[in-house]
N, C-alpha and C positions, 0 to 999 in steps of 0.2 A: 868714351866708348861709343862705338857706332851701332845704330839700329836701322839698317837699310829699310826704306819705306816700301820697296817693292816686294818685300818678303812677308810671310805670315809666320807666327811663332806659337809653339806649344808652351804650356805652363811648365813642362819638363825641360825647356830651353833648347829644343830643336827648332830649326828654321826650315821653311819650305819656299822654293821658288818654282812657280808653275809656268811651263812652256807647253802650250797645247794641252794634251792629256797626260803629260809627263810632269812629275814633281821631283825636283832636285832637293835632297835633304842633307842637312849638316847640323852642327851645334853652334850656338850663338857665341859672340865675343864674350859675353858675360859668363857663360858656362865654361869656356876654356880658361878664362882668367881665374875663376873659382877653383878649377881643377889643378892649375899649375902646368908644368911642363908635361906634355903628352908624349908617352914613350911607346905606346902600342894601341892599335885600333883593330877591333875584331868586327867584321862585317859579314852579312849573309852572302850566299852564292847567287849568281844570276839565275833567275828562274824561281827563286824562293818567293813565297807569298807572305806579306806582312799585314798585320791588322792594327788599326788605329789604337793607340794607348797600350800596345803590347810591346815587350822588349824585342829588338831586332839585332842587337849587337852590343858592344861595349867599348869604352875607351879607358885606357890605363894611364894614369899619370904617376909622377913620383910620389904623390900623396895618397892616391886611392884608385880603386876600379869603380867605374860608374856605368850602369846600364844605359843604353840608348833606347828611347821609346818612340815608336812610330807615330808621327803626327797625322799620317793619313794611311789608308789601306791601299794595297795594290800589289802588283807583281814586280819584283826587282828585275830591271832590264839592263842596268849597268852598275858596276861597282868601281869606285875610284881606287885603282891599283897602286897609284902613286903613294897612298897613305901607308901601304905595307912597308915600303922602304924609307918613307919620310913622314912619319906620324907627326913630326913637329910642325908640319904645314897647318895643322889644326890651330896651333898657337899663332903662327905668323900670318895666316890668310884664311880665317874661319869662313868668310863668305865667298871667296873667289876660288882659290885652288883646293880648299879642303872640303868641298862637297863630298859626301860619303857614298850615297847611293842615288840612283834614279829609279823611280817606280812609275809604272803605268797605272794611273789612278783607276780604282774600281768604283769610287763614289765621290764625285767632285763636290757633293753637298757637305762632305766632312770638312772642307776648307772653311766653311762658315763657323765651325767650332773653334777655330784658331784665332789667336790675337793679332790685331794690327800692330805695326811697329810702335805707335804711340801707347797703346794699352800695355804692350810687353815692357816698354821702357818704364812706364809708371809702376808696373808690378815689381820689377827688379830693384826699383829705387825705394820700395816700401821698407 
């Protein structure tokens, strides 16, 4: 299982990749493996505001429905429309093609609360 070093992770298994003041958000390879085959992804609209640690959407797998929790706060500036027609991308490409939303960060200091790849990997292996 991969844990890309350039990402930060939440304890709820979301990842964040920061580019300037924008954060790409998705779910980790560990999370998608635990969920099983993803059949539906519900995401917020562009323009919505999300708050750190609050639900912003959900993923539905053949096993269960799981809420997605915002790893950072900000305004949604982009939504990955590909996931509407191809939710299985979350299983096949959790870090590349299956980013879920892009937010304009409202507080970059929130990133410090997130786990490094090494700390996240240690957490999921406990």
